[in-house]
C-alpha positions as CSV (number, residue, x, y, z in Angstrom):
1,M,0.0,0.0,0.0
2,A,1.5,3.3,-1.0
3,R,2.0,5.9,1.7
4,S,0.3,9.3,1.6
5,P,2.5,12.2,0.5
6,A,3.9,14.3,3.4
7,T,1.6,17.2,2.5
8,S,-1.5,15.2,3.6
9,D,-0.2,12.8,6.3
10,V,0.9,14.0,9.7
11,F,3.0,10.8,10.2
12,N,4.9,11.4,6.9
13,A,5.3,15.1,7.7
14,V,7.1,14.5,11.0
15,A,9.1,11.6,9.6
16,E,11.6,14.2,8.4
17,A,14.1,15.1,11.1
18,R,14.3,18.8,10.2
19,R,10.6,19.2,10.6
20,R,10.7,17.6,14.0
21,E,13.4,20.1,14.9
22,I,11.1,22.9,13.9
23,L,8.3,21.5,16.0
24,D,10.7,21.3,18.9
25,V,11.6,25.0,18.5
26,L,7.9,25.9,18.3
27,I,7.0,24.0,21.5
28,T,8.2,27.0,23.5
29,G,5.8,29.4,21.7
30,E,5.2,31.4,18.6
31,K,8.3,32.3,16.5
32,A,9.0,34.2,13.3
33,V,10.8,32.4,10.4
34,G,14.0,34.4,11.1
35,A,14.1,33.2,14.7
36,I,13.6,29.6,13.6
37,V,16.4,30.0,11.1
38,D,18.7,31.3,13.9
39,D,17.7,28.6,16.3
40,L,18.4,25.8,13.9
41,S,21.2,27.2,11.7
42,M,19.1,26.3,8.6
43,S,18.7,28.5,5.6
44,Q,15.5,30.5,5.3
45,P,14.3,28.7,2.2
46,Q,14.7,25.3,4.0
47,V,12.8,26.5,7.0
48,S,10.0,27.9,4.8
49,K,9.8,24.7,2.8
50,H,9.4,22.6,6.0
51,L,7.0,25.1,7.5
52,R,4.8,24.9,4.4
53,V,4.6,21.1,4.8
54,L,3.8,21.4,8.5
55,S,1.2,24.0,7.8
56,E,-0.5,21.9,5.1
57,V,-1.0,19.0,7.6
58,G,-2.1,21.4,10.3
59,L,0.8,20.9,12.7
60,V,1.6,24.6,12.7
61,S,-0.4,27.7,12.1
62,C,0.7,31.1,10.9
63,R,-0.5,34.6,11.6
64,A,0.8,37.9,10.2
65,E,2.0,40.6,12.6
66,G,3.2,43.5,10.6
67,R,5.8,42.3,8.1
68,H,6.5,39.1,10.1
69,R,4.7,35.8,9.9
70,L,4.6,34.1,13.2
71,Y,4.3,30.3,13.4
72,R,3.0,28.3,16.3
73,L,2.6,24.6,17.1
74,E,-0.9,23.1,16.9
75,P,-0.3,20.2,19.4
76,A,-3.8,18.8,19.0
77,R,-2.8,17.6,15.5
78,L,-0.3,15.3,17.1
79,R,-3.2,13.3,18.7
80,P,-2.9,10.5,16.0
81,F,0.7,9.9,17.2
82,H,-0.3,9.9,20.8
83,E,-3.1,7.4,20.1
84,W,-0.9,5.2,18.0
85,L,2.1,5.3,20.4
86,S,-0.1,4.7,23.5
87,R,-0.6,1.1,22.3
88,Y,3.1,0.5,22.2
89,E,3.6,2.2,25.5
90,Q,1.2,-0.2,27.1
91,A,3.0,-3.2,25.5
92,W,6.3,-1.8,26.8
93,N,4.9,-1.3,30.3
94,D,3.5,-4.8,30.3
95,R,6.9,-6.2,29.4
96,M,8.6,-4.1,32.1
97,D,6.1,-5.4,34.6
98,R,7.1,-9.0,33.6
99,V,10.8,-8.1,34.0
100,D,10.0,-6.7,37.5
101,D,8.2,-9.9,38.4
102,Y,11.1,-12.0,37.2
103,L,13.6,-10.0,39.2
104,I,11.5,-10.3,42.3
105,E,11.3,-14.0,41.8
106,L,15.1,-14.2,41.3
107,Q,15.6,-12.2,44.6
108,R,13.3,-14.6,46.4
109,Q,15.2,-17.6,45.1
110,G,18.5,-16.1,46.2
111,D,17.4,-15.0,49.7
112,P,18.4,-17.4,52.5
113,Q,15.4,-18.6,54.4
């Protein structure tokens, strides 16, 4: 089954490391493109290209303030990730619980009675 293009799929959009870096920068609040460029040492065209993709999938929004365009994270759009990952988190926790049980059993076997 073919994957959706990055411009329509949140999962594909954040698969690119530079776009995740931009999201990390925006988690602290709204920023202009120039501030993102400075924070990430990326070129302005690169940042703009990635912001366009993130905007198209709704992960960031933009507003104009004078001559500046300010971008902000839209964390609710990450909900599909959270829902998907929560299943794996539960599986991981179940396995760690089994490891804990095993270690307790080993300690019991090693304790003199």
